[in-house]
N, C-alpha and C positions, 0 to 999 in steps of 0.2 A: 401574532404571526408574522414572519418576514415574507414580502409579497416580490415576485421577479419584475422588473420593467424589461419589455419586450422590444426589439429591433429588428425589423428585416436584415437577412444577413448582408444585401447590397449595403447596408449602413453601420456597418460595424466601426466605421472610422469616427461614428459618434461615440463610441464607447468610451468610459473615464479611463484616466491614467492613474487609479487609486486600487488599493487592496480590494479584494472583495471574490464573490461566487458567480460563476458563469454555468451556463447550460446551452445545451445544442437541442432544437427540439424541431421534429417532423411535422407534418402536417396534421391538424388536430382529426380525431375521429368521432363521430358521433354515437352517442349511445343508444340502443336498440329501444330503451325503456321512456327515458324522458325527453330524447332527443337532444340532450345537451352535448356541447362539444367538448372533449377532453384532449389538452396538450399531451403530445407522446415525447417523453423526455429520452432523448439519445445517451446525453453522456452531462454529468456534472463535475466540475473540477473549481480548484482555488487557485488565485494568483494575488501577485504582491502588484502588478501592474496590469488590468483587465484587458486594456487595449491591446497591449505586446503578446499574451498569453493567446488569446482567443485567435489570434492572426496567426499562429504558429499552428492551429488545428487545421491543416488544409484539405484532409480527405474527408474530415467530420463536416466541414463548411461545404464540401460537396453533397453530402447526405440531409444536410438541415434545411429548412426552411425558414428558421429565425433563431436568434440568438437571445437568451434571455440573460439578466445579471442583476445581483445586489450586492451594492456596494456596504464596506464594512469600515469600521474605525481602524481596524490592526489587522495584522496578519495572524494572530492568536484567534482573534474574533472569526476570520476566514476559515481555518481549520476547522473550528469548532461548529459553525455553519454548513460546512462541506458536508459532515461527518451527519449530521441531522437531515439535509435533504436528500443524500444519497439513500437513507434508510426509509425515508418518506415516499421516494418517489422510483427507488430501483432501476435507474436508466440501464439501457439495454446494454451500451458499451462501456458500463462501470465493470469489465470484464470478468472479474474475480468473484462478483458476488455470490455465487453458490458455494465457493470454494473459501472457507473462512480463512484457512492458512494464510492468505494472502490479504487479508486485512488485519487492523490493531485495535485491540479492545482495552479498554482501562477498567480495571477491575478493583474494589474497595471491600474486604472480606467483613463479615457481619461479626466481629469480636470486640472486646473489650476495649482494646486498642488496634484500631483496623489497620491491616497492612494494604498498602498500594501499589500495584504492579500493571505491566501490560503483557496481554497474552494474545496468542492467534488461536487460541480456542476456548473460546466463551462456554460452549454447552459443557464442558468438565466441571464447570464451577456451580451448576445445578442453582438450588435456592440459597446458597450460603453465601451469596455475594452480590453486590451493586454493580450493574454492567453499563460501560457507555462505549458506543461505538456504532457502525466500523468506520474508523479513521484510515485514508489510503496512505497517507504520508506517515511513516513509522519514524523517520528522523526528525520530521518537525512536530510529531507528537512527544518524542523523547526531550526534544528541547523545550517544548511547553511544559512540560510536567519538572523538569530541572530548573526552569525558572519561576514556576508558581510555587515549588516547595518552599521557595526563599520567603513568599509570603504565608502557605500554610505547611508546616513542618509536618512531615509524616513518615511513618515507619515503612522499611522494605524488607527487614529480616524476616526470614519464614517460620523460626522456632522462638516460642517465648517460654519461661525465660530461658538464662543460658548464658550471656557474656558476664565476664569479670569485670571488663574494663568497656568505657563507652567509644564508640567508633567514631571514625573521621568526620561523619555526618551528624553526631551530637554535637562535636567541637565545633563545626560549623553553623550548628544552630539550625539544622535542616531536619532533625528527628530528636522528640522527646525522650529517646532511650529507655522505652520500657522493659526492653530485654535485661537489663541489670541485674534484677531481682534474681536469686538463688533459690528461690522457692517455689513452689507449685503456682498454677495460674491462679488458682483460687486464692492463696494466700498472697500473691502478687498484687491482686485486684483491690485486696482490703490495705496491704501494707503500700501500695504506691498512692501517693497524694490524689484524692478524688477531682481536685480542680483540675491537675494535670490530665487525668482520665478524660474529664468532660471535654478537655481543651483537644485532645488528640482526636476525640468523637467529631467534635465540632470542625475542627482542621479537614477531616476527611470528607464530611458533607459537604463543607463550603469548596472545597477544591472539586468535589464531584458535580457540583451545583453549576461552578464556573466553567467546568468542561461541557456541561449539558445546554445550559440557558446562555452563556456568553457574559460577557463583561456588564453590561447594563442591569442586566436580571440579578448578579452576583452581588453588585455594589447595592443596589436598592436594598436586597436581604440585609446585607451587612450594614447598612446605615441604621435598618429598622431596627437590629438586632443591638446596636450599640445605644440607640436611644432608650431602648427599654431597660438595657444595664444601668443607664445612668439614672434614670426614673428608680430604680431599686437601689440606688447607691451602690452600685457594685462598681467603682471607677476603676480599680486597676484593670479588669477584665476589660471595661468599655474603653480603656485607652489602649488595650494590645491590640481591639479591633478596629480602634481609630487608625493605628497605624498600618494594620491590614489594608484597610480601604487606601490610604495614600500610595502605599507600596504596589497595590493591584492597580491603580489609576496610571502610576509610572510606567509599571511594566506593560501595560497594553500600548501606552503611547507610544514606546521607544524600542520594544524588543523584536528582532528579526529572527525569525524560526524558520523560513523557507530559505532553499538555494536559490542562487540567481538565476532568472529565466533568461539571461542571454545564453546560458552556457546548453540549453535545451535545442538538438538539432531538428532540423526541419523533418526528419521522418518521423515525429512524435505522435503522428496517429496511423501509422502503416497497418496496425492491426485490423483495419476494418477490409475483410475481405478473406481470400483465400490463402492460409502458409502451410508450407510443409516443412517441417524437421527432420533431420536426418542425423544418425549415430550409427558407429560400427562398433562390434563388441568382439572380441577373440584374445586367445591366451598362445602367445606367439605365432600367431597366424592360423593355428587350429582353431576347425568348427567356427571359423568368422562368419559372423553374420551382419546383416545391415538392417535397419529399421526405418520405416517413414510413419511418420504421425502427422495427422492433417488436423489443423483448427479452420473453423468458418465463422468470421466475425467475433473471434476471442474466445471461442467455444469447441472442445474436442467433438471431431466426428470420427467417432470409431469405426464406423463402416467403411471408412477409406482407407484406415491403416494398411499398410503391406509390409511383409517381412521378405527378406531376400538372403539365401545362401550363396555365399560367395562362392565362385565357380573359379576364376582367374589365378588369383593370388595365393600363394599358399606359403608365403613369408608373409613376416609381421610388417605389412606396408599399408599404412591407414590411408596414405593418399591414393595408392592404386585399389583400393578395396572400395574407396567412397567413389572414384571415377567410375570403375564396374556398376554400382549400384545406382549413379546418377544416369547413367547412359540408359541401364536398361529400363529404368522408370520412364523417361522421357521419351522412350520410343513407344510407349503405350499412349498411342494418340486417343484411345478410346478413354482413357482416364483424364478427366477436366485439368487442365494444367492451373498453376497456382499462380496466385499474384506476387508470391515471395518465398525464396526458399531459405531457410536457417539451417547452417551448419555449424557442428561442434567440433571448431577446429579453427586453427591460425591463418595466416595469409595464404599458406601454400595451399590449403584446401579451400579458399576463398578465390585464388586464382584459378585452381582447377576447375570450380563450378563454373565460373565465369565463361571459360574456354570451351566447355560443353556445350553450353545454353548458347555462346556465339557462333560455334559450328552446327549447332541443328536449328538455327535460326530462331531461337527463342528468346531472343535480348529484351522483349518485353519483360521477362519473369526479371523480378529483383533479387539481388544475392546479397545475404548476411553472412557473418561467420563471427562465431564467440572464440576468442583466443584467452584461454583460461591463465596463461602464464601471467598477462598482466591485467586480465579482467577488463579485456578491451573488445570492442565490436567494429567488425570490419563492415562497411556500409558501401554498397555500390554508390558511385557517384559522389562519394567523399573523398577527400585527399588523405586524410589522416583519419586513423581509428577512434571511436569516441569512448571514453570511458565510461563502464557501465553505470557507474554511480552518478554520473551527469544526466542521465535519463531520464524522463518523466516516471513517476513511479509507475503509473499504469503500465508502460512499455517494459520497464524492469519486471515487472513483477510477471509479465506473458514471456516473455524471452526465456526467464528461468524455468517457467512453467513448461514450455516448448523443449527446451533441452532436456528438463528432467523426464519428460515423458517420452521422448526418443529414446533416452539412455534405458529408461526402464523397460521399455518396448523390445529394444535389442538386445539387452542381457537375458529377458526372460527367453527369446528364441537361442540364444546362444546356451544358456544353461540346458534346453530341453534337448540340442543337438549333443551336447557333451556328456549329458546323461545318457543318452541313445547310443552313443559311442563305446561307453564303458559299459554298456548290458552285452554289445555286440561279442 
């Protein structure tokens, strides 16, 4: 079992510049029964360069007492280890833990020819499949599967049998093409060479082992299997496994699956605190509504949600409507002010929100706005908008969650008013 090495946060300059997994920890708490202290994990992440990545988490650094790290041999190992540690420790600020749709899981179906795929909804699979996850970085996971498919070819098509011609994956030697049979599945299993069927199952099993246990365990397992097959004089199968071992070692040594950490903005940990997200809903200015949703430390607090019926603007003018909603909300001094306001809109909405906060002397509230057209995020204090795809995965997920929740809440109130007006 991998063990963290710990540093006081004042000594993070000593962190290595290697791939690995890092963790922010709060002061340990003592158990009531045994008196043993237990570390409280705030956040777990992965990195190409541990020292660079940890230094980007400025706000988490203020909350943490110390930092833990585990060096890995490769980026793929870091991705796999991150998933395992998040599942084990369930850190507080891995903020979407309770909402599976923001995490990624790898599924291997329990069929004669297993299907491998990624899902957001592992509960739907029941006992019909093997499951690995949660993974935070979907892009890196997809890239890892793409790379590992070169070593362990597997099936991705949903239905068997059904195809008359082999697909591109078969031509690229990434799939054994069990779908080519025109007969029933039972006939297909009889008709398909048993060695190929066993190889499909072996590949799926070895792929899942690699994603669960990492490179060292997977290589050890493959080497034992190769030795056993050689002893049984099954030299052809042993040779294929030998080639898989060589490919796996090469892949883990040289593959890049993470995006550059230099593109991560310095606001990557702004989700710790109170955030208010706003959206406007109307049809040609009629039954116009505004909505405010509130997240505390990355979790929705529905007791603080508010709905606004637009009073001033009667024409379709989203900027004027947003201005009214923000002014009405910010004049409620009895409602605790947020650390950050997120607007669903472009540069014009971003600027109007900044002006209102400045006029009301609330400059301490940070403003951000999502521009749908170019998938950009305007951030107060940044000269240029940031592309959403360049944000850390946890930040990207939270932004979309905030935007979608505000949109849902605004639309619900708008539909309620619209229905009422039709009945009047």
